[in-house]
C-alpha positions in Angstrom: 16.3 -34.0 -29.4 20.0 -33.6 -29.1 20.8 -33.3 -25.5 24.0 -31.9 -26.2 22.4 -28.6 -26.9 20.4 -28.4 -23.6 23.0 -26.4 -21.6 23.4 -23.9 -24.3 19.6 -23.4 -24.5 19.3 -23.1 -20.8 22.1 -20.5 -21.0 20.2 -18.6 -23.6 17.0 -18.7 -21.4 19.2 -17.2 -18.5 20.5 -14.4 -20.7 16.9 -13.6 -21.9 15.8 -13.5 -18.1 18.6 -11.2 -17.2 17.8 -8.9 -20.1 14.1 -8.8 -19.3 14.9 -8.1 -15.7 17.3 -5.3 -16.8 14.6 -3.7 -19.2 12.1 -3.8 -16.2 14.4 -2.3 -13.7 15.3 0.6 -16.2 11.7 1.1 -17.2 10.8 1.7 -13.4 13.4 4.6 -13.3 12.1 6.1 -16.5 8.3 5.9 -15.6 9.0 7.3 -12.2 10.7 10.1 -13.6 8.8 11.0 -16.8 5.5 9.2 -16.5 4.2 7.0 -19.3 3.8 9.6 -22.0 7.2 11.1 -21.4 9.2 7.9 -21.6 10.8 6.6 -24.7 11.3 3.1 -25.5 14.6 4.0 -27.3 15.8 5.7 -24.3 15.0 2.6 -22.0 16.8 0.6 -24.4 19.9 2.5 -24.4 20.0 2.8 -20.8 19.5 -1.0 -20.4 22.4 -1.5 -22.8 20.2 -2.8 -25.7 19.1 -1.7 -29.1 15.5 -0.8 -29.5 14.9 -4.0 -31.4 16.5 -5.9 -28.7 13.9 -4.5 -26.3 11.0 -5.0 -28.7 12.0 -8.7 -28.8 10.8 -8.8 -25.1 8.2 -6.1 -25.1 6.3 -5.4 -28.3 5.0 -2.0 -27.1 5.7 0.6 -24.7 2.0 -0.3 -23.3 3.0 -4.0 -23.0 6.2 -2.9 -21.1 4.4 -0.6 -18.8 1.9 -3.3 -17.8 4.5 -5.8 -17.2 6.3 -3.4 -14.9 3.3 -3.0 -12.8 2.3 -6.6 -12.7 5.8 -7.7 -11.8 5.9 -5.3 -9.0 2.6 -6.3 -7.5 3.5 -10.2 -7.8 6.8 -9.5 -6.0 4.9 -7.9 -3.2 2.4 -10.5 -2.9 4.9 -13.1 -2.9 7.1 -11.5 -0.2 4.3 -10.2 2.2 1.2 -12.0 1.6 1.9 -15.4 0.2 0.8 -16.8 3.5 -2.6 -16.1 5.0 -2.5 -14.1 8.2 -3.9 -15.7 11.2 -5.2 -12.4 12.7 -5.9 -8.9 11.8 -3.1 -7.8 14.0 -0.7 -9.9 12.1 -2.0 -8.5 8.7 -1.8 -5.0 10.0 1.9 -5.5 10.7 2.6 -6.9 7.3 1.1 -3.7 5.8 3.6 -1.8 7.9 6.3 -4.0 6.6 5.1 -3.2 3.1 5.3 0.4 3.7 8.9 0.2 5.0 9.9 -1.9 2.0 8.3 0.9 -0.2 10.3 3.5 1.5 13.5 1.6 0.7 12.7 1.5 -3.0 12.1 5.1 -3.8 12.0 4.9 -7.7 9.3 2.1 -7.6 7.2 4.2 -5.2 7.7 7.3 -7.2 6.7 5.5 -10.3 3.6 4.1 -8.7 2.4 7.5 -7.8 3.1 9.1 -11.2 1.3 6.2 -12.9 -1.7 6.0 -10.8 -2.3 9.7 -11.3 -2.0 9.5 -15.1 -4.4 6.4 -15.2 -7.4 8.5 -14.2 -7.6 8.9 -17.9 -9.7 6.0 -19.2 -7.4 6.0 -22.5 -4.2 5.6 -20.4 -2.7 2.1 -20.9 -2.6 1.5 -17.1 -6.2 2.5 -16.6 -7.5 -0.9 -16.6 -4.8 -2.3 -14.4 -5.2 0.3 -11.6 -9.1 -0.2 -11.8 -8.7 -4.0 -11.5 -5.9 -3.5 -8.8 -7.9 -1.2 -6.5 -11.0 -3.4 -6.8 -9.0 -6.6 -5.8 -7.2 -4.8 -3.1 -10.3 -3.5 -1.6 -12.1 -6.9 -1.7 -9.1 -8.6 -0.2 -8.7 -6.0 2.6 -12.4 -6.3 3.4 -12.1 -10.1 3.5 -9.2 -9.9 5.9 -11.3 -7.7 8.1 -14.3 -10.0 7.8 -12.3 -13.0 9.1 -11.3 -10.9 12.2 -15.1 -10.3 12.7 -15.8 -13.9 12.3 -13.0 -15.1 14.7 -14.2 -12.6 17.3 -11.2 -10.3 17.0 -13.0 -7.4 15.6 -16.4 -6.0 16.6 -19.4 -7.5 14.8 -20.6 -4.1 13.5 -17.5 -3.4 11.7 -18.2 -1.9 8.2 -15.5 -4.2 6.6 -15.7 -2.7 2.9 -15.7 1.0 4.1 -12.9 0.4 6.5 -11.0 -1.3 3.7 -11.2 1.7 1.4 -10.3 4.1 4.1 -7.2 2.0 5.0 -6.0 2.0 1.3 -6.7 5.7 1.2 -4.5 6.3 4.2 -1.6 4.0 2.7 -1.9 5.7 -0.6 -2.0 9.4 1.1 1.0 8.7 3.3 3.0 7.4 0.3 2.3 10.3 -1.7 3.4 12.6 1.1 6.5 10.4 1.4 7.2 10.9 -2.4 7.0 14.6 -1.9 8.9 14.8 1.3 11.1 11.7 2.6 11.4 13.0 6.0 7.9 11.7 6.4 8.1 8.4 8.4 5.6 6.4 6.1 5.9 3.1 8.1 5.8 4.8 11.5 2.8 7.0 10.8 0.9 4.0 9.2 1.6 1.8 12.3 0.2 4.8 14.4 -3.0 4.8 12.3 -3.4 1.0 12.4 -2.9 1.2 16.3 -5.6 3.6 16.5 -7.9 1.6 14.1 -7.3 -1.5 16.0 -8.4 0.1 19.2 -11.5 1.2 17.6 -12.3 -2.0 15.8 -11.2 -4.7 18.3 -13.6 -6.3 20.5 -11.2 -5.9 23.4 -10.3 -2.2 22.5 -6.6 -2.8 23.0 -3.8 -1.4 21.2 -2.2 -3.2 18.2 -0.2 -6.1 19.6 3.4 -6.1 19.0 4.5 -8.4 15.9 5.0 -12.0 16.6 8.2 -11.9 14.5 10.0 -9.3 12.3 9.8 -9.9 8.6 12.5 -7.6 7.5 
């Protein structure tokens, strides 16, 4: 291999990564406003400053682009908020509040999520499998976090972890939907109030949710 070509190749990779990121960011805005069916690859390409052929070089179909947008968003959230295992349920609750605050700071992505999760109830929708898998995984992970609290003695032994996990996710999504419709809703504040009541009900000590050990934002 001629090593003299390596800087040029690295530069081409960087350009490709920048274009891919630009496409994903543009697609978020389009999916948020128009949903999947109303979104056009040609318009995404134009708004991203590319030809449709240039877009198709990175994403062969609109379905592939949609799934890539959703997967990238979830991966970023996990890396930012849940890369490290929480030591307590209280700490995990605070990270959920941090995530809600983060969602309030990125309205296009949050609108996109709500638009697409509603559409994906149709089994033929290209995001149906993604959201089905996502909620199955989120419910299992949330139940596991609660189980660890039971095992450590932080939560009551009779806690129904799967049921509480589903209800918690339902509250988070419900608050997010209300926020999308009316951004005067204090999504992180309302979630914190709910989690405080839940912690009082489930903790063995019956105490309020302790303050966060350190801010994450």
